[in-house]
C-alpha positions in Angstrom: -81.8 -83.0 35.3 -78.7 -83.7 37.4 -80.1 -87.2 38.3 -80.8 -88.0 34.6 -77.3 -86.9 33.5 -75.7 -88.8 36.4 -77.6 -91.9 35.6 -76.7 -91.7 31.9 -73.0 -91.2 32.7 -72.9 -94.1 35.2 -74.6 -96.3 32.6 -72.0 -95.3 30.0 -69.2 -95.9 32.5 -70.6 -99.3 33.5 -71.1 -100.4 29.9 -67.6 -99.3 28.8 -65.9 -100.9 31.8 -67.8 -104.1 31.3 -66.9 -104.2 27.6 -63.2 -103.5 28.3 -63.1 -106.2 31.0 -64.7 -108.8 28.7 -62.3 -107.8 25.9 -59.3 -108.2 28.2 -60.6 -111.5 29.5 -61.3 -112.9 26.0 -57.7 -112.1 25.0 -56.3 -113.8 28.1 -58.6 -116.9 27.7 -57.5 -117.1 24.0 -53.9 -117.4 25.2 -54.8 -119.9 27.9 -56.8 -122.1 25.4 -53.7 -122.2 23.2 -52.1 -124.3 26.0 -49.6 -121.8 27.3 -50.6 -120.6 30.8 -47.4 -118.5 31.2 -48.3 -116.6 28.0 -51.8 -116.1 29.3 -50.5 -114.8 32.7 -48.0 -112.5 30.9 -50.7 -111.1 28.6 -53.0 -110.6 31.6 -50.4 -108.7 33.6 -49.3 -106.6 30.6 -52.8 -105.7 29.7 -53.7 -104.7 33.3 -50.5 -102.7 33.7 -50.9 -101.0 30.3 -54.5 -100.0 30.7 -53.9 -98.7 34.2 -50.8 -96.8 33.1 -52.8 -95.1 30.3 -55.4 -94.0 32.8 -52.7 -92.8 35.2 -50.8 -90.9 32.5 -54.1 -89.2 31.5 -54.7 -88.1 35.0 -51.2 -87.1 35.9 -50.2 -85.2 32.8 -53.5 -83.7 31.5 -55.4 -82.7 34.7 -53.6 -83.5 37.9 -56.4 -82.0 39.9 -58.6 -84.9 39.0 -56.5 -87.3 41.0 -58.4 -86.7 44.2 -61.8 -88.3 45.0 -63.6 -85.0 44.8 -65.2 -85.0 48.3 -62.7 -82.4 49.7 -63.3 -80.1 46.7 -67.1 -80.3 47.3 -66.6 -79.5 51.0 -64.4 -76.6 50.1 -66.9 -75.3 47.6 -69.7 -75.5 50.1 -67.5 -73.6 52.6 -67.1 -70.7 50.2 -63.8 -71.4 48.5 -63.9 -70.6 44.8 -63.0 -73.9 43.0 -65.2 -73.4 39.9 -62.2 -74.4 37.7 -62.3 -77.9 39.3 -65.8 -78.5 38.1 -65.4 -78.2 34.3 -66.4 -80.6 31.5 -62.7 -81.7 31.1 -62.6 -82.9 34.7 -65.7 -85.0 34.2 -64.3 -86.5 31.0 -61.0 -87.4 32.7 -62.8 -88.9 35.7 -65.1 -90.9 33.5 -62.3 -92.3 31.2 -60.0 -92.9 34.2 -62.7 -94.8 36.0 -63.5 -96.9 33.0 -59.8 -97.7 32.4 -59.3 -98.5 36.1 -62.3 -100.8 36.4 -61.6 -102.3 33.0 -58.0 -103.2 33.9 -59.2 -105.1 36.9 -58.6 -102.6 39.7 -61.1 -102.4 42.6 -62.5 -98.9 42.6 -64.9 -97.5 45.1 -65.4 -96.8 48.8 
């Protein structure tokens, strides 16, 4: 069951990030095709910064404990530390949305 849920969540995350990236790219290419490369560059930078800032604000102000990668929390949980509050549905939602926004804005995310 965990594998199926993980697979579905990764598929959702990949689909959403791909859609956001293609939407961002189509807006930038539309500006570039209008013959104004500086406007295209400005739109690309503003979109990337805006999308990244939204994901960052979501993490910083709603659930700051989701800012870490999660491996230290898993190690602490396996060593007997009670961190059950760090493994709630809200954390999964923030990590999913934050990952989609980070990848969709053009950031490199991963190991």
